[in-house]
N, CA, C and O atoms as a Tripos MOL2 file, in Angstrom:
@<TRIPOS>MOLECULE
protein
  300   299    75     0     0
PROTEIN
NO_CHARGES

@<TRIPOS>ATOM
      1 N         -42.6710   -1.5320   19.4030 N.3       1 MET1
      2 CA        -41.3870   -2.4380   19.5620 C.3       1 MET1
      3 C         -40.2860   -1.7840   19.5970 C.2       1 MET1
      4 O         -39.2310   -2.4010   19.4490 O.2       1 MET1
      5 N         -40.2900   -0.4110   19.7980 N.am      2 ALA2
      6 CA        -39.0140    0.6530   19.8070 C.3       2 ALA2
      7 C         -38.3510    0.2020   20.9850 C.2       2 ALA2
      8 O         -37.1460    0.4560   20.9680 O.2       2 ALA2
      9 N         -38.7850   -0.4200   22.0600 N.am      3 ASN3
     10 CA        -38.0910   -0.4570   23.3620 C.3       3 ASN3
     11 C         -37.7900   -2.1620   23.3520 C.2       3 ASN3
     12 O         -37.6010   -2.7900   24.3940 O.2       3 ASN3
     13 N         -37.7830   -2.6500   22.2830 N.am      4 GLN4
     14 CA        -37.3370   -4.0370   22.3360 C.3       4 GLN4
     15 C         -35.7740   -4.4730   22.1030 C.2       4 GLN4
     16 O         -35.2270   -4.0080   21.1030 O.2       4 GLN4
     17 N         -35.0180   -5.3410   22.9690 N.am      5 ALA5
     18 CA        -33.8100   -5.4880   22.7350 C.3       5 ALA5
     19 C         -33.3670   -6.4650   21.3020 C.2       5 ALA5
     20 O         -33.9640   -7.4740   20.9290 O.2       5 ALA5
     21 N         -32.2720   -5.8970   20.7160 N.am      6 ASP6
     22 CA        -31.7890   -6.6450   19.3780 C.3       6 ASP6
     23 C         -31.0410   -7.8230   20.1300 C.2       6 ASP6
     24 O         -29.9670   -7.5430   20.6620 O.2       6 ASP6
     25 N         -31.5610   -9.2160   20.2210 N.am      7 SER7
     26 CA        -31.2060  -10.4150   20.7870 C.3       7 SER7
     27 C         -29.8290  -10.7900   19.5690 C.2       7 SER7
     28 O         -28.8160  -11.3840   19.9380 O.2       7 SER7
     29 N         -29.9970  -10.4140   18.4060 N.am      8 TYR8
     30 CA        -29.0590  -11.0960   17.4450 C.3       8 TYR8
     31 C         -28.0780   -9.9100   16.9820 C.2       8 TYR8
     32 O         -27.6130   -9.9070   15.8420 O.2       8 TYR8
     33 N         -27.7600   -8.8190   17.9950 N.am      9 ARG9
     34 CA        -27.0300   -7.5680   17.5810 C.3       9 ARG9
     35 C         -25.6500   -8.1370   17.0220 C.2       9 ARG9
     36 O         -25.2980   -7.8070   15.8890 O.2       9 ARG9
     37 N         -24.8640   -8.9840   17.7920 N.am     10 PHE10
     38 CA        -23.7360   -9.5110   17.5550 C.3      10 PHE10
     39 C         -23.3450  -10.6520   16.8060 C.2      10 PHE10
     40 O         -22.1980  -11.0890   16.8990 O.2      10 PHE10
     41 N         -24.3460  -11.2590   15.9460 N.am     11 THR11
     42 CA        -24.3440  -12.2040   15.0410 C.3      11 THR11
     43 C         -24.0050  -11.6640   13.7660 C.2      11 THR11
     44 O         -23.8780  -10.4470   13.6340 O.2      11 THR11
     45 N         -23.8310  -12.5330   12.7170 N.am     12 GLY12
     46 CA        -23.6520  -11.9090   11.4990 C.3      12 GLY12
     47 C         -25.0770  -11.7150   10.8220 C.2      12 GLY12
     48 O         -26.1700  -11.9630   11.3310 O.2      12 GLY12
     49 N         -24.8110  -11.2190    9.5690 N.am     13 ARG13
     50 CA        -26.3090  -10.8680    8.9830 C.3      13 ARG13
     51 C         -27.0110  -11.9850    8.5430 C.2      13 ARG13
     52 O         -28.2250  -11.9870    8.7450 O.2      13 ARG13
     53 N         -26.4380  -13.0490    7.9160 N.am     14 ALA14
     54 CA        -27.0600  -14.3850    7.6110 C.3      14 ALA14
     55 C         -27.7350  -15.1560    8.8810 C.2      14 ALA14
     56 O         -28.8790  -15.6010    8.7860 O.2      14 ALA14
     57 N         -27.0270  -15.2800    9.9800 N.am     15 THR15
     58 CA        -27.4560  -15.7870   11.2150 C.3      15 THR15
     59 C         -28.4920  -15.1820   11.8280 C.2      15 THR15
     60 O         -29.3850  -15.8680   12.3250 O.2      15 THR15
     61 N         -28.5170  -13.7930   11.8800 N.am     16 LYS16
     62 CA        -29.5090  -12.9030   12.2420 C.3      16 LYS16
     63 C         -30.9640  -13.2520   11.5510 C.2      16 LYS16
     64 O         -32.0400  -13.3920   12.1330 O.2      16 LYS16
     65 N         -30.6170  -13.3760    9.7980 N.am     17 ARG17
     66 CA        -31.9690  -13.8590    9.3140 C.3      17 ARG17
     67 C         -32.5070  -15.1870    9.6020 C.2      17 ARG17
     68 O         -33.7230  -15.3700    9.6620 O.2      17 ARG17
     69 N         -31.7980  -15.9660    9.7520 N.am     18 VAL18
     70 CA        -32.0560  -17.2650    9.8370 C.3      18 VAL18
     71 C         -32.7410  -17.5240   11.2270 C.2      18 VAL18
     72 O         -33.8480  -18.0390   11.3800 O.2      18 VAL18
     73 N         -31.9730  -17.1210   12.1220 N.am     19 MET19
     74 CA        -32.8540  -17.1330   13.5600 C.3      19 MET19
     75 C         -33.8860  -16.1520   13.8550 C.2      19 MET19
     76 O         -34.4200  -16.3310   14.9490 O.2      19 MET19
     77 N         -34.3160  -15.1540   13.1690 N.am     20 GLN20
     78 CA        -35.4060  -14.4650   13.2980 C.3      20 GLN20
     79 C         -36.3160  -15.4350   12.3900 C.2      20 GLN20
     80 O         -37.3420  -15.7920   12.9680 O.2      20 GLN20
     81 N         -36.1790  -15.8380   11.3340 N.am     21 THR21
     82 CA        -37.0550  -16.6430   10.7280 C.3      21 THR21
     83 C         -37.5860  -17.9620   11.3760 C.2      21 THR21
     84 O         -38.6840  -18.4870   11.1890 O.2      21 THR21
     85 N         -36.4250  -18.4380   12.2880 N.am     22 TRP22
     86 CA        -36.8340  -19.7480   13.1350 C.3      22 TRP22
     87 C         -37.8080  -19.0420   14.3570 C.2      22 TRP22
     88 O         -38.8330  -19.6400   14.6830 O.2      22 TRP22
     89 N         -37.4920  -17.8970   14.9440 N.am     23 ASP23
     90 CA        -38.0280  -17.2530   15.9220 C.3      23 ASP23
     91 C         -39.6640  -17.1170   15.7560 C.2      23 ASP23
     92 O         -40.5110  -17.4330   16.5910 O.2      23 ASP23
     93 N         -39.8840  -16.5200   14.3540 N.am     24 LYS24
     94 CA        -41.1410  -16.5210   13.8120 C.3      24 LYS24
     95 C         -42.0810  -17.6330   13.6970 C.2      24 LYS24
     96 O         -43.2770  -17.3450   13.6930 O.2      24 LYS24
     97 N         -41.7080  -18.9400   13.5980 N.am     25 ARG25
     98 CA        -42.2320  -20.0640   13.4090 C.3      25 ARG25
     99 C         -42.4700  -20.5470   14.7240 C.2      25 ARG25
    100 O         -43.3940  -21.3580   14.7990 O.2      25 ARG25
    101 N         -41.8180  -20.2340   15.8940 N.am     26 GLU26
    102 CA        -41.9120  -20.7680   17.0260 C.3      26 GLU26
    103 C         -43.2810  -20.0650   17.8620 C.2      26 GLU26
    104 O         -43.2630  -18.8730   18.1690 O.2      26 GLU26
    105 N         -44.4320  -20.9410   18.1780 N.am     27 PRO27
    106 CA        -45.5670  -20.5590   18.5370 C.3      27 PRO27
    107 C         -45.5230  -19.7060   20.0040 C.2      27 PRO27
    108 O         -44.8990  -20.1710   20.9580 O.2      27 PRO27
    109 N         -46.1010  -18.6740   20.0740 N.am     28 PRO28
    110 CA        -45.9500  -17.8970   21.4160 C.3      28 PRO28
    111 C         -46.4910  -18.7480   22.7130 C.2      28 PRO28
    112 O         -47.4750  -19.4860   22.6680 O.2      28 PRO28
    113 N         -45.8260  -18.5610   23.6650 N.am     29 ARG29
    114 CA        -45.9280  -19.4290   24.8350 C.3      29 ARG29
    115 C         -45.9040  -18.5040   26.2120 C.2      29 ARG29
    116 O         -45.2240  -17.4940   26.3970 O.2      29 ARG29
    117 N         -46.8680  -19.1530   27.1580 N.am     30 GLU30
    118 CA        -46.8870  -18.5970   28.3570 C.3      30 GLU30
    119 C         -45.2740  -18.3020   29.0520 C.2      30 GLU30
    120 O         -44.5450  -19.2940   29.0710 O.2      30 GLU30
    121 N         -44.7870  -17.2070   29.5250 N.am     31 ILE31
    122 CA        -43.8260  -17.2890   30.3970 C.3      31 ILE31
    123 C         -44.0860  -17.5920   31.7990 C.2      31 ILE31
    124 O         -44.8640  -17.0270   32.5680 O.2      31 ILE31
    125 N         -43.0960  -18.8420   32.0570 N.am     32 PRO32
    126 CA        -43.2560  -19.4270   33.3330 C.3      32 PRO32
    127 C         -42.9500  -18.6180   34.3790 C.2      32 PRO32
    128 O         -41.8730  -18.0240   34.3350 O.2      32 PRO32
    129 N         -43.7660  -18.4480   35.4370 N.am     33 TRP33
    130 CA        -43.6550  -17.3630   36.5370 C.3      33 TRP33
    131 C         -44.1530  -18.1110   37.6950 C.2      33 TRP33
    132 O         -45.0580  -18.9410   37.6030 O.2      33 TRP33
    133 N         -43.4780  -17.7730   38.9210 N.am     34 THR34
    134 CA        -43.9450  -18.2930   40.0830 C.3      34 THR34
    135 C         -43.7130  -17.0860   40.9970 C.2      34 THR34
    136 O         -42.6640  -16.4490   40.9030 O.2      34 THR34
    137 N         -44.5520  -16.7940   41.7730 N.am     35 ALA35
    138 CA        -44.4650  -15.6270   42.7690 C.3      35 ALA35
    139 C         -43.8100  -16.2090   43.9410 C.2      35 ALA35
    140 O         -43.7720  -17.4020   44.2390 O.2      35 ALA35
    141 N         -43.2760  -15.1730   44.5950 N.am     36 LEU36
    142 CA        -42.4750  -15.5550   45.7620 C.3      36 LEU36
    143 C         -43.3100  -15.6250   47.0840 C.2      36 LEU36
    144 O         -44.0500  -14.6840   47.3750 O.2      36 LEU36
    145 N         -43.2100  -16.6480   47.8310 N.am     37 ASN37
    146 CA        -43.9220  -16.9550   49.1370 C.3      37 ASN37
    147 C         -43.6050  -15.8550   50.1750 C.2      37 ASN37
    148 O         -44.4440  -15.5730   51.0300 O.2      37 ASN37
    149 N         -42.5120  -15.2830   50.1230 N.am     38 LYS38
    150 CA        -42.0320  -14.4300   51.2520 C.3      38 LYS38
    151 C         -41.3440  -13.1600   50.3960 C.2      38 LYS38
    152 O         -40.8750  -13.1100   49.2590 O.2      38 LYS38
    153 N         -41.4940  -12.1730   51.4400 N.am     39 PRO39
    154 CA        -40.7880  -10.9380   50.6270 C.3      39 PRO39
    155 C         -39.1880  -11.1560   50.0830 C.2      39 PRO39
    156 O         -38.5340  -12.0570   50.6070 O.2      39 PRO39
    157 N         -38.6320  -10.3970   49.1270 N.am     40 LEU40
    158 CA        -37.2410  -10.5310   48.7280 C.3      40 LEU40
    159 C         -36.3470  -10.4680   49.8360 C.2      40 LEU40
    160 O         -35.4630  -11.3070   50.0110 O.2      40 LEU40
    161 N         -36.5370   -9.5690   50.5340 N.am     41 SER41
    162 CA        -35.6390   -9.4780   51.8870 C.3      41 SER41
    163 C         -35.3710  -10.4730   52.7640 C.2      41 SER41
    164 O         -34.4290  -10.5760   53.5480 O.2      41 SER41
    165 N         -36.4650  -11.3410   52.5210 N.am     42 GLU42
    166 CA        -36.2390  -12.4370   53.2620 C.3      42 GLU42
    167 C         -35.6220  -13.8240   52.7830 C.2      42 GLU42
    168 O         -35.3070  -14.7290   53.5540 O.2      42 GLU42
    169 N         -35.4800  -13.8640   51.2230 N.am     43 CYS43
    170 CA        -34.9670  -14.7710   50.6970 C.3      43 CYS43
    171 C         -33.6680  -14.8910   50.4320 C.2      43 CYS43
    172 O         -33.0730  -13.8260   50.5920 O.2      43 CYS43
    173 N         -32.9350  -15.8680   50.0550 N.am     44 THR44
    174 CA        -31.4280  -16.2980   49.7320 C.3      44 THR44
    175 C         -31.4920  -16.0050   48.2820 C.2      44 THR44
    176 O         -32.3990  -16.4690   47.5910 O.2      44 THR44
    177 N         -30.6250  -15.3020   47.8340 N.am     45 VAL45
    178 CA        -30.3180  -15.0820   46.3150 C.3      45 VAL45
    179 C         -29.1670  -15.4920   45.7240 C.2      45 VAL45
    180 O         -28.1540  -15.3040   46.3960 O.2      45 VAL45
    181 N         -29.0400  -15.9670   44.7270 N.am     46 ALA46
    182 CA        -27.3550  -16.3440   44.1000 C.3      46 ALA46
    183 C         -27.4120  -15.7620   42.8430 C.2      46 ALA46
    184 O         -28.3880  -15.7360   42.0940 O.2      46 ALA46
    185 N         -26.1010  -15.2100   42.6190 N.am     47 LEU47
    186 CA        -26.1450  -14.5480   41.3760 C.3      47 LEU47
    187 C         -24.8700  -15.4480   40.4840 C.2      47 LEU47
    188 O         -23.7120  -15.4140   40.8980 O.2      47 LEU47
    189 N         -25.2040  -16.1360   39.3870 N.am     48 ILE48
    190 CA        -24.3270  -17.0440   38.7040 C.3      48 ILE48
    191 C         -24.1860  -16.5860   37.4570 C.2      48 ILE48
    192 O         -25.1250  -16.4070   36.6810 O.2      48 ILE48
    193 N         -22.7290  -16.3290   37.1600 N.am     49 SER49
    194 CA        -22.2130  -15.6730   35.7540 C.3      49 SER49
    195 C         -21.4080  -16.4170   35.1320 C.2      49 SER49
    196 O         -20.7260  -17.2170   35.7730 O.2      49 SER49
    197 N         -21.3060  -16.3290   33.7830 N.am     50 SER50
    198 CA        -20.0760  -17.3650   33.0420 C.3      50 SER50
    199 C         -19.0690  -16.0480   32.6420 C.2      50 SER50
    200 O         -18.4280  -16.1180   31.5930 O.2      50 SER50
    201 N         -18.9770  -15.0900   33.3360 N.am     51 ALA51
    202 CA        -18.0070  -13.8330   32.9720 C.3      51 ALA51
    203 C         -17.0050  -13.9720   33.8880 C.2      51 ALA51
    204 O         -17.2210  -14.3750   35.0310 O.2      51 ALA51
    205 N         -15.7070  -13.6100   33.3930 N.am     52 GLY52
    206 CA        -14.4730  -13.8780   34.0520 C.3      52 GLY52
    207 C         -14.0690  -12.7260   34.7630 C.2      52 GLY52
    208 O         -13.3500  -11.8450   34.2920 O.2      52 GLY52
    209 N         -14.6430  -12.7480   36.1480 N.am     53 ILE53
    210 CA        -14.5090  -11.6490   37.2570 C.3      53 ILE53
    211 C         -13.5460  -11.7980   37.9720 C.2      53 ILE53
    212 O         -13.3710  -12.7930   38.6750 O.2      53 ILE53
    213 N         -12.5780  -10.5680   37.8720 N.am     54 ALA54
    214 CA        -11.2640  -10.8080   38.5890 C.3      54 ALA54
    215 C         -11.1000   -9.3610   39.2230 C.2      54 ALA54
    216 O         -11.7880   -8.4390   38.7850 O.2      54 ALA54
    217 N         -10.2140   -9.1640   40.2270 N.am     55 LEU55
    218 CA         -9.8110   -8.2450   41.1300 C.3      55 LEU55
    219 C          -8.7230   -7.2390   40.3080 C.2      55 LEU55
    220 O          -8.0050   -7.9410   39.5960 O.2      55 LEU55
    221 N          -8.4240   -5.9410   40.2110 N.am     56 ASN56
    222 CA         -7.5680   -5.5960   39.6270 C.3      56 ASN56
    223 C          -6.1210   -6.0440   40.1820 C.2      56 ASN56
    224 O          -5.1650   -5.9680   39.4100 O.2      56 ASN56
    225 N          -5.9600   -6.4450   41.3150 N.am     57 GLU57
    226 CA         -4.3940   -6.8580   41.7240 C.3      57 GLU57
    227 C          -4.4000   -8.6720   41.3720 C.2      57 GLU57
    228 O          -3.4450   -9.3390   41.7700 O.2      57 GLU57
    229 N          -5.3720   -9.2360   40.7270 N.am     58 ASP58
    230 CA         -5.3140  -10.6440   40.1960 C.3      58 ASP58
    231 C          -4.4300  -10.7630   39.0590 C.2      58 ASP58
    232 O          -4.5210  -10.0860   38.0340 O.2      58 ASP58
    233 N          -3.3570  -11.8820   39.3500 N.am     59 LYS59
    234 CA         -2.5970  -12.2630   38.0350 C.3      59 LYS59
    235 C          -3.4580  -12.2900   36.8810 C.2      59 LYS59
    236 O          -4.4810  -12.9440   37.0790 O.2      59 LYS59
    237 N          -3.3260  -11.6360   35.4170 N.am     60 PRO60
    238 CA         -4.0690  -12.0550   34.2810 C.3      60 PRO60
    239 C          -3.9690  -13.6000   34.1560 C.2      60 PRO60
    240 O          -3.0570  -14.2280   34.6940 O.2      60 PRO60
    241 N          -4.9190  -14.1620   33.4440 N.am     61 PHE61
    242 CA         -5.2270  -15.5260   32.9760 C.3      61 PHE61
    243 C          -4.1590  -15.7640   31.8790 C.2      61 PHE61
    244 O          -4.0840  -15.0200   30.9020 O.2      61 PHE61
    245 N          -3.3640  -16.7830   32.0610 N.am     62 ASP62
    246 CA         -2.5850  -17.0510   30.8050 C.3      62 ASP62
    247 C          -3.1550  -17.9380   29.6730 C.2      62 ASP62
    248 O          -3.0040  -19.1550   29.7730 O.2      62 ASP62
    249 N          -3.6840  -17.5100   28.7960 N.am     63 GLN63
    250 CA         -4.4600  -18.1730   27.7150 C.3      63 GLN63
    251 C          -3.4420  -19.0200   26.7010 C.2      63 GLN63
    252 O          -3.7540  -20.1280   26.2630 O.2      63 GLN63
    253 N          -2.5700  -18.5570   26.4830 N.am     64 GLU64
    254 CA         -1.6130  -19.6120   25.9070 C.3      64 GLU64
    255 C          -0.9780  -20.4970   26.8610 C.2      64 GLU64
    256 O          -0.8130  -21.6230   26.3940 O.2      64 GLU64
    257 N          -0.5980  -20.3570   27.9690 N.am     65 GLY65
    258 CA         -0.1900  -21.2760   28.7600 C.3      65 GLY65
    259 C          -0.8810  -22.2280   28.9910 C.2      65 GLY65
    260 O          -0.3630  -23.3440   29.0380 O.2      65 GLY65
    261 N          -2.2560  -22.0490   29.2020 N.am     66 ASN66
    262 CA         -3.4600  -22.9620   29.3280 C.3      66 ASN66
    263 C          -3.3190  -23.9260   28.1490 C.2      66 ASN66
    264 O          -3.3050  -25.1450   28.3190 O.2      66 ASN66
    265 N          -3.2160  -23.3520   26.9610 N.am     67 ARG67
    266 CA         -3.3840  -24.1900   25.7740 C.3      67 ARG67
    267 C          -2.4080  -25.0530   25.5720 C.2      67 ARG67
    268 O          -2.6300  -26.1550   25.0700 O.2      67 ARG67
    269 N          -0.9260  -24.5600   26.0270 N.am     68 ARG68
    270 CA          0.0920  -25.3140   25.9100 C.3      68 ARG68
    271 C          -0.0090  -26.6390   26.9040 C.2      68 ARG68
    272 O           0.2210  -27.7690   26.4750 O.2      68 ARG68
    273 N          -0.3960  -26.3600   28.3510 N.am     69 ALA69
    274 CA         -0.4740  -27.3440   29.2890 C.3      69 ALA69
    275 C          -1.7650  -26.9970   30.2270 C.2      69 ALA69
    276 O          -1.7290  -26.4910   31.3490 O.2      69 ALA69
    277 N          -2.9860  -27.4240   29.4370 N.am     70 PRO70
    278 CA         -4.0990  -27.2960   30.3930 C.3      70 PRO70
    279 C          -4.2740  -28.1180   31.8610 C.2      70 PRO70
    280 O          -5.0050  -27.7600   32.7850 O.2      70 PRO70
    281 N          -3.4550  -29.2490   31.8300 N.am     71 SER71
    282 CA         -3.4230  -29.9000   33.1230 C.3      71 SER71
    283 C          -3.0640  -29.0300   34.5440 C.2      71 SER71
    284 O          -3.6090  -29.1840   35.6370 O.2      71 SER71
    285 N          -2.0950  -28.1710   34.2310 N.am     72 ILE72
    286 CA         -1.6600  -27.5380   35.4110 C.3      72 ILE72
    287 C          -2.4900  -26.2500   35.8150 C.2      72 ILE72
    288 O          -2.3020  -25.5180   36.7870 O.2      72 ILE72
    289 N          -3.4820  -26.1520   34.7970 N.am     73 TYR73
    290 CA         -4.4430  -25.1010   35.4340 C.3      73 TYR73
    291 C          -5.8440  -25.6300   35.9700 C.2      73 TYR73
    292 O          -6.7060  -24.8280   36.3290 O.2      73 TYR73
    293 N          -6.0450  -27.0020   36.0140 N.am     74 LEU74
    294 CA         -7.1430  -27.7340   36.5150 C.3      74 LEU74
    295 C          -6.7280  -27.7160   38.2460 C.2      74 LEU74
    296 O          -5.5390  -27.9140   38.4950 O.2      74 LEU74
    297 N          -7.4100  -27.5500   39.0960 N.am     75 ALA75
    298 CA         -7.3720  -27.4580   40.5760 C.3      75 ALA75
    299 C          -8.1780  -28.3030   41.0760 C.2      75 ALA75
    300 O          -8.3010  -28.3920   42.2980 O.2      75 ALA75
@<TRIPOS>BOND
     1     1     2 1
     2     2     3 1
     3     3     4 2
     4     3     5 am
     5     5     6 1
     6     6     7 1
     7     7     8 2
     8     7     9 am
     9     9    10 1
    10    10    11 1
    11    11    12 2
    12    11    13 am
    13    13    14 1
    14    14    15 1
    15    15    16 2
    16    15    17 am
    17    17    18 1
    18    18    19 1
    19    19    20 2
    20    19    21 am
    21    21    22 1
    22    22    23 1
    23    23    24 2
    24    23    25 am
    25    25    26 1
    26    26    27 1
    27    27    28 2
    28    27    29 am
    29    29    30 1
    30    30    31 1
    31    31    32 2
    32    31    33 am
    33    33    34 1
    34    34    35 1
    35    35    36 2
    36    35    37 am
    37    37    38 1
    38    38    39 1
    39    39    40 2
    40    39    41 am
    41    41    42 1
    42    42    43 1
    43    43    44 2
    44    43    45 am
    45    45    46 1
    46    46    47 1
    47    47    48 2
    48    47    49 am
    49    49    50 1
    50    50    51 1
    51    51    52 2
    52    51    53 am
    53    53    54 1
    54    54    55 1
    55    55    56 2
    56    55    57 am
    57    57    58 1
    58    58    59 1
    59    59    60 2
    60    59    61 am
    61    61    62 1
    62    62    63 1
    63    63    64 2
    64    63    65 am
    65    65    66 1
    66    66    67 1
    67    67    68 2
    68    67    69 am
    69    69    70 1
    70    70    71 1
    71    71    72 2
    72    71    73 am
    73    73    74 1
    74    74    75 1
    75    75    76 2
    76    75    77 am
    77    77    78 1
    78    78    79 1
    79    79    80 2
    80    79    81 am
    81    81    82 1
    82    82    83 1
    83    83    84 2
    84    83    85 am
    85    85    86 1
    86    86    87 1
    87    87    88 2
    88    87    89 am
    89    89    90 1
    90    90    91 1
    91    91    92 2
    92    91    93 am
    93    93    94 1
    94    94    95 1
    95    95    96 2
    96    95    97 am
    97    97    98 1
    98    98    99 1
    99    99   100 2
   100    99   101 am
   101   101   102 1
   102   102   103 1
   103   103   104 2
   104   103   105 am
   105   105   106 1
   106   106   107 1
   107   107   108 2
   108   107   109 am
   109   109   110 1
   110   110   111 1
   111   111   112 2
   112   111   113 am
   113   113   114 1
   114   114   115 1
   115   115   116 2
   116   115   117 am
   117   117   118 1
   118   118   119 1
   119   119   120 2
   120   119   121 am
   121   121   122 1
   122   122   123 1
   123   123   124 2
   124   123   125 am
   125   125   126 1
   126   126   127 1
   127   127   128 2
   128   127   129 am
   129   129   130 1
   130   130   131 1
   131   131   132 2
   132   131   133 am
   133   133   134 1
   134   134   135 1
   135   135   136 2
   136   135   137 am
   137   137   138 1
   138   138   139 1
   139   139   140 2
   140   139   141 am
   141   141   142 1
   142   142   143 1
   143   143   144 2
   144   143   145 am
   145   145   146 1
   146   146   147 1
   147   147   148 2
   148   147   149 am
   149   149   150 1
   150   150   151 1
   151   151   152 2
   152   151   153 am
   153   153   154 1
   154   154   155 1
   155   155   156 2
   156   155   157 am
   157   157   158 1
   158   158   159 1
   159   159   160 2
   160   159   161 am
   161   161   162 1
   162   162   163 1
   163   163   164 2
   164   163   165 am
   165   165   166 1
   166   166   167 1
   167   167   168 2
   168   167   169 am
   169   169   170 1
   170   170   171 1
   171   171   172 2
   172   171   173 am
   173   173   174 1
   174   174   175 1
   175   175   176 2
   176   175   177 am
   177   177   178 1
   178   178   179 1
   179   179   180 2
   180   179   181 am
   181   181   182 1
   182   182   183 1
   183   183   184 2
   184   183   185 am
   185   185   186 1
   186   186   187 1
   187   187   188 2
   188   187   189 am
   189   189   190 1
   190   190   191 1
   191   191   192 2
   192   191   193 am
   193   193   194 1
   194   194   195 1
   195   195   196 2
   196   195   197 am
   197   197   198 1
   198   198   199 1
   199   199   200 2
   200   199   201 am
   201   201   202 1
   202   202   203 1
   203   203   204 2
   204   203   205 am
   205   205   206 1
   206   206   207 1
   207   207   208 2
   208   207   209 am
   209   209   210 1
   210   210   211 1
   211   211   212 2
   212   211   213 am
   213   213   214 1
   214   214   215 1
   215   215   216 2
   216   215   217 am
   217   217   218 1
   218   218   219 1
   219   219   220 2
   220   219   221 am
   221   221   222 1
   222   222   223 1
   223   223   224 2
   224   223   225 am
   225   225   226 1
   226   226   227 1
   227   227   228 2
   228   227   229 am
   229   229   230 1
   230   230   231 1
   231   231   232 2
   232   231   233 am
   233   233   234 1
   234   234   235 1
   235   235   236 2
   236   235   237 am
   237   237   238 1
   238   238   239 1
   239   239   240 2
   240   239   241 am
   241   241   242 1
   242   242   243 1
   243   243   244 2
   244   243   245 am
   245   245   246 1
   246   246   247 1
   247   247   248 2
   248   247   249 am
   249   249   250 1
   250   250   251 1
   251   251   252 2
   252   251   253 am
   253   253   254 1
   254   254   255 1
   255   255   256 2
   256   255   257 am
   257   257   258 1
   258   258   259 1
   259   259   260 2
   260   259   261 am
   261   261   262 1
   262   262   263 1
   263   263   264 2
   264   263   265 am
   265   265   266 1
   266   266   267 1
   267   267   268 2
   268   267   269 am
   269   269   270 1
   270   270   271 1
   271   271   272 2
   272   271   273 am
   273   273   274 1
   274   274   275 1
   275   275   276 2
   276   275   277 am
   277   277   278 1
   278   278   279 1
   279   279   280 2
   280   279   281 am
   281   281   282 1
   282   282   283 1
   283   283   284 2
   284   283   285 am
   285   285   286 1
   286   286   287 1
   287   287   288 2
   288   287   289 am
   289   289   290 1
   290   290   291 1
   291   291   292 2
   292   291   293 am
   293   293   294 1
   294   294   295 1
   295   295   296 2
   296   295   297 am
   297   297   298 1
   298   298   299 1
   299   299   300 2
@<TRIPOS>SUBSTRUCTURE
     1 MET1         2 RESIDUE 1 A MET
     2 ALA2         6 RESIDUE 1 A ALA
     3 ASN3        10 RESIDUE 1 A ASN
     4 GLN4        14 RESIDUE 1 A GLN
     5 ALA5        18 RESIDUE 1 A ALA
     6 ASP6        22 RESIDUE 1 A ASP
     7 SER7        26 RESIDUE 1 A SER
     8 TYR8        30 RESIDUE 1 A TYR
     9 ARG9        34 RESIDUE 1 A ARG
    10 PHE10       38 RESIDUE 1 A PHE
    11 THR11       42 RESIDUE 1 A THR
    12 GLY12       46 RESIDUE 1 A GLY
    13 ARG13       50 RESIDUE 1 A ARG
    14 ALA14       54 RESIDUE 1 A ALA
    15 THR15       58 RESIDUE 1 A THR
    16 LYS16       62 RESIDUE 1 A LYS
    17 ARG17       66 RESIDUE 1 A ARG
    18 VAL18       70 RESIDUE 1 A VAL
    19 MET19       74 RESIDUE 1 A MET
    20 GLN20       78 RESIDUE 1 A GLN
    21 THR21       82 RESIDUE 1 A THR
    22 TRP22       86 RESIDUE 1 A TRP
    23 ASP23       90 RESIDUE 1 A ASP
    24 LYS24       94 RESIDUE 1 A LYS
    25 ARG25       98 RESIDUE 1 A ARG
    26 GLU26      102 RESIDUE 1 A GLU
    27 PRO27      106 RESIDUE 1 A PRO
    28 PRO28      110 RESIDUE 1 A PRO
    29 ARG29      114 RESIDUE 1 A ARG
    30 GLU30      118 RESIDUE 1 A GLU
    31 ILE31      122 RESIDUE 1 A ILE
    32 PRO32      126 RESIDUE 1 A PRO
    33 TRP33      130 RESIDUE 1 A TRP
    34 THR34      134 RESIDUE 1 A THR
    35 ALA35      138 RESIDUE 1 A ALA
    36 LEU36      142 RESIDUE 1 A LEU
    37 ASN37      146 RESIDUE 1 A ASN
    38 LYS38      150 RESIDUE 1 A LYS
    39 PRO39      154 RESIDUE 1 A PRO
    40 LEU40      158 RESIDUE 1 A LEU
    41 SER41      162 RESIDUE 1 A SER
    42 GLU42      166 RESIDUE 1 A GLU
    43 CYS43      170 RESIDUE 1 A CYS
    44 THR44      174 RESIDUE 1 A THR
    45 VAL45      178 RESIDUE 1 A VAL
    46 ALA46      182 RESIDUE 1 A ALA
    47 LEU47      186 RESIDUE 1 A LEU
    48 ILE48      190 RESIDUE 1 A ILE
    49 SER49      194 RESIDUE 1 A SER
    50 SER50      198 RESIDUE 1 A SER
    51 ALA51      202 RESIDUE 1 A ALA
    52 GLY52      206 RESIDUE 1 A GLY
    53 ILE53      210 RESIDUE 1 A ILE
    54 ALA54      214 RESIDUE 1 A ALA
    55 LEU55      218 RESIDUE 1 A LEU
    56 ASN56      222 RESIDUE 1 A ASN
    57 GLU57      226 RESIDUE 1 A GLU
    58 ASP58      230 RESIDUE 1 A ASP
    59 LYS59      234 RESIDUE 1 A LYS
    60 PRO60      238 RESIDUE 1 A PRO
    61 PHE61      242 RESIDUE 1 A PHE
    62 ASP62      246 RESIDUE 1 A ASP
    63 GLN63      250 RESIDUE 1 A GLN
    64 GLU64      254 RESIDUE 1 A GLU
    65 GLY65      258 RESIDUE 1 A GLY
    66 ASN66      262 RESIDUE 1 A ASN
    67 ARG67      266 RESIDUE 1 A ARG
    68 ARG68      270 RESIDUE 1 A ARG
    69 ALA69      274 RESIDUE 1 A ALA
    70 PRO70      278 RESIDUE 1 A PRO
    71 SER71      282 RESIDUE 1 A SER
    72 ILE72      286 RESIDUE 1 A ILE
    73 TYR73      290 RESIDUE 1 A TYR
    74 LEU74      294 RESIDUE 1 A LEU
    75 ALA75      298 RESIDUE 1 A ALA
């Protein structure tokens, strides 16, 4: 288990204990897996992220302005 990731690393101590206790009560299940029907090089792949990705030359997002007038930031 030395190579196992700590999923609760960025939570508080109490939250970590509650979540680990809840996790231990959950019965182990098989991980759903479907093999590819064709080589990966022939597949279409999409990468979806909730991260805010921007170029260095992009104008920084104005969080305070968005809080004051969120409607002008909707496009």
